N, CA and C of each residue as an Amber inpcrd file, in Angstrom:
protein
   213
 -99.8930000  -9.6350000-123.5250000 -99.3110000  -8.3990000-123.0290000
 -97.8060000  -8.4140000-123.3230000 -97.3150000  -7.3490000-123.9100000
 -95.9040000  -7.2350000-124.2300000 -95.2270000  -6.3550000-123.1940000
 -94.1050000  -6.8300000-122.6870000 -93.3500000  -6.0130000-121.7450000
 -92.0600000  -5.5800000-122.4190000 -91.6910000  -4.3560000-122.1900000
 -90.4700000  -3.8060000-122.7510000 -89.4630000  -3.6440000-121.6340000
 -88.2680000  -4.1660000-121.8430000 -87.2120000  -3.9930000-120.8520000
 -86.7570000  -2.5450000-120.8690000 -86.4680000  -2.0390000-119.7010000
 -86.0140000  -0.6540000-119.5910000 -84.6680000  -0.6070000-118.8880000
 -84.0460000   0.5440000-118.9740000 -82.7870000   0.7890000-118.2680000
 -82.8440000   2.1850000-117.6810000 -82.1100000   2.3770000-116.6200000
 -82.0330000   3.6780000-115.9680000 -80.6870000   4.3100000-116.2780000
 -80.7260000   5.5810000-116.6520000 -79.5150000   6.3620000-116.8860000
 -79.6750000   7.6860000-116.1480000 -78.6360000   8.4830000-116.1580000
 -78.7110000   9.8470000-115.6340000 -78.4680000  10.8110000-116.7870000
 -79.3120000  11.8250000-116.8930000 -79.1030000  12.9040000-117.8530000
 -78.9500000  14.1760000-117.0400000 -77.7690000  14.7720000-117.0910000
 -77.4600000  15.9550000-116.2780000 -77.8310000  15.7070000-114.8160000
 -77.4310000  14.5460000-114.3030000 -77.6290000  14.1260000-112.9040000
 -79.0820000  13.8820000-112.5220000 -79.9830000  13.7980000-113.5010000
 -81.3930000  13.4990000-113.2140000 -81.7230000  12.1110000-113.7500000
 -82.3960000  11.2790000-112.9480000 -82.7330000   9.9300000-113.4050000
 -83.6650000   9.9530000-114.6110000 -83.4310000   9.0220000-115.5170000
 -84.2510000   8.8880000-116.7210000 -84.3510000   7.3990000-117.0540000
 -85.5390000   6.9490000-117.3970000 -85.7490000   5.5600000-117.7950000
 -86.0030000   5.5110000-119.2950000 -85.2250000   4.6800000-119.9740000
 -85.3430000   4.5140000-121.4260000 -85.4810000   3.0310000-121.7450000
 -85.9990000   2.7020000-122.9200000 -86.0550000   1.2940000-123.3100000
 -84.6500000   0.7330000-123.5270000 -84.4660000  -0.5500000-123.2290000
 -83.1910000  -1.2040000-123.5380000 -82.8930000  -0.9930000-125.0150000
 -81.6310000  -0.7620000-125.3430000 -81.2460000  -0.5540000-126.7290000
 -81.3830000   0.8820000-127.1940000 -81.7360000   1.7910000-126.2830000
 -81.8870000   3.2000000-126.6610000 -80.5440000   3.7730000-127.1060000
 -80.6340000   4.7380000-127.9860000 -79.4530000   5.4320000-128.4920000
 -79.3650000   6.8130000-127.8570000 -78.2120000   7.4340000-127.9870000
 -78.0330000   8.7780000-127.4490000 -79.0780000   9.7300000-128.0170000
 -79.4040000   9.6080000-129.2850000 -80.4240000  10.4690000-129.9010000
 -81.7670000  10.3280000-129.1880000 -82.0890000   9.1340000-128.7000000
 -83.3410000   8.9210000-127.9640000 -83.3370000   9.7060000-126.6540000
 -82.2130000   9.6910000-125.9550000 -82.1050000  10.4280000-124.6980000
 -82.2260000  11.9270000-124.9470000 -81.6220000  12.4090000-126.0190000
 -81.7030000  13.8340000-126.3400000 -83.1250000  14.2280000-126.7200000
 -83.8550000  13.3190000-127.3420000 -85.2600000  13.5940000-127.6830000
 -86.1030000  13.7090000-126.4190000 -85.8620000  12.8400000-125.4440000
 -86.5840000  12.9110000-124.1680000 -86.3050000  14.2490000-123.4960000
 -85.0630000  14.6830000-123.5800000 -84.6570000  15.9510000-122.9620000
 -85.1730000  17.1510000-123.7570000 -85.5770000  16.9390000-124.9840000
 -85.9860000  17.9990000-125.9060000 -84.8670000  19.0270000-126.0690000
 -83.6530000  18.5090000-126.2080000 -82.4730000  19.3640000-126.3310000
 -82.4790000  20.0880000-127.6770000 -82.2110000  21.3760000-127.6230000
 -82.1500000  22.2140000-128.8200000 -80.7180000  22.7440000-128.9410000
 -80.0580000  22.5190000-130.0990000 -78.6830000  23.0020000-130.2630000
 -78.6010000  24.5140000-130.0780000 -77.4670000  25.0480000-129.7040000
 -76.1750000  24.3800000-129.6390000 -75.9400000  23.7160000-128.2770000
 -75.2830000  22.5760000-128.3130000 -74.8600000  21.8860000-127.1010000
 -73.8210000  20.8380000-127.4780000 -73.0730000  20.3930000-126.4920000
 -72.1300000  19.2850000-126.6480000 -72.5990000  18.1850000-125.7100000
 -72.2150000  16.9600000-126.0110000 -72.6640000  15.8310000-125.1990000
 -71.4820000  14.9440000-124.8320000 -71.4890000  14.4970000-123.5800000
 -70.5250000  13.5030000-123.1120000 -71.3090000  12.3520000-122.4950000
 -70.8470000  11.1440000-122.7390000 -71.4150000   9.9620000-122.0990000
 -70.2990000   9.3490000-121.2660000 -70.5500000   9.2430000-119.9780000
 -69.5380000   8.7260000-119.0510000 -68.2210000   9.4840000-119.1880000
 -68.3580000  10.8090000-119.2890000 -67.2310000  11.7480000-119.3450000
 -66.4330000  11.7070000-120.6440000 -66.9620000  11.0550000-121.6760000
 -66.2890000  11.0280000-122.9730000 -67.1410000  11.7550000-124.0000000
 -66.5280000  12.7270000-124.6820000 -67.2160000  13.5110000-125.7030000
 -67.7530000  12.5960000-126.7990000 -68.9720000  12.8700000-127.2400000
 -69.5740000  12.1390000-128.3630000 -69.8650000  13.1630000-129.4580000
 -69.2770000  13.0050000-130.6450000 -69.5300000  13.9680000-131.7190000
 -70.9800000  13.8950000-132.2020000 -71.4880000  15.0070000-132.6620000
 -72.8750000  15.0850000-133.1380000 -73.1660000  14.0150000-134.1920000
 -72.1960000  13.7080000-135.0230000 -72.4000000  12.7110000-136.0780000
 -72.6610000  11.3080000-135.5220000 -72.3940000  11.0830000-134.2340000
 -72.5800000   9.7580000-133.6290000 -73.8290000   9.6570000-132.7570000
 -74.5740000  10.7380000-132.5830000 -75.7480000  10.6970000-131.6930000
 -76.7270000   9.5920000-132.0900000 -76.9580000   9.4170000-133.3790000
 -77.9670000   8.4570000-133.8480000 -77.4890000   7.0110000-133.8060000
 -76.2000000   6.7960000-133.5410000 -75.6730000   5.4320000-133.5190000
 -75.0290000   5.0510000-132.1950000 -74.8720000   6.0100000-131.2900000
 -74.1930000   5.7390000-130.0120000 -75.1540000   5.0390000-129.0460000
 -74.9030000   3.7600000-128.7140000 -75.8070000   3.0450000-127.8140000
 -75.6160000   3.4880000-126.3670000 -76.6980000   3.4660000-125.6260000
 -76.6380000   3.7350000-124.1930000 -76.8180000   2.4270000-123.4390000
 -76.2810000   2.3990000-122.2190000 -76.3510000   1.2080000-121.3800000
 -76.8410000   1.6200000-119.9960000 -77.3630000   0.6620000-119.2670000
 -77.8470000   0.9360000-117.9100000 -76.7590000   1.6390000-117.1050000
 -77.1710000   2.6350000-116.3500000 -76.3020000   3.4110000-115.4570000
 -75.3450000   4.3590000-116.1720000 -75.5080000   4.5630000-117.4840000
 -74.7000000   5.5700000-118.1740000 -75.0370000   6.9510000-117.6270000
 -74.0530000   7.8360000-117.7190000 -74.2360000   9.2330000-117.3200000
 -74.0860000  10.0980000-118.5700000 -75.1700000  10.7630000-118.9440000
 -75.1770000  11.6400000-120.1150000 -75.1410000  13.0800000-119.6110000
 -74.2080000  13.8500000-120.1240000 -74.1110000  15.2720000-119.7740000
 -74.3270000  16.0870000-121.0390000 -75.2990000  16.9680000-121.0010000
 -75.5610000  17.8850000-122.1110000 -75.0530000  19.2450000-121.6580000
 -74.0570000  19.7550000-122.3650000 -73.3860000  20.9910000-121.9680000
 -73.7280000  22.0790000-122.9660000 -74.2770000  23.1480000-122.4570000
 -74.6570000  24.2870000-123.3040000 -73.5920000  25.3800000-123.1820000
 -73.3470000  26.1060000-124.2700000 -72.3550000  27.1770000-124.2020000
 -72.8320000  28.3130000-123.3020000 -71.8730000  28.9470000-122.6770000
 -72.1620000  30.1060000-121.8320000 -71.5790000  31.3230000-122.5360000
 -72.3990000  32.3490000-122.7080000 -71.9210000  33.5590000-123.3710000
 -71.9590000  34.7220000-122.3950000 -71.2650000  35.7230000-122.7400000
 -71.2470000  36.9140000-121.8930000 -69.8480000  37.4940000-121.8670000
 -69.6940000  38.5140000-121.1020000 -68.3750000  39.1330000-121.0960000
 -68.0400000  39.7540000-119.7970000
């Protein structure tokens, strides 16, 4: 039996469990996020070009921010 280590993070203040070593792109896939949006990890902006390489760690806080339109 193989066990996979997991870590807990928050995505938009909701708990999420991901495998250890998960990347930001993995968290966005779980969320099924559809652009346009911006992302911050622990209150620091992460450019779209870094989603596939930005590692996540236990207790990270991921915020997915969607634009608001209107007038």
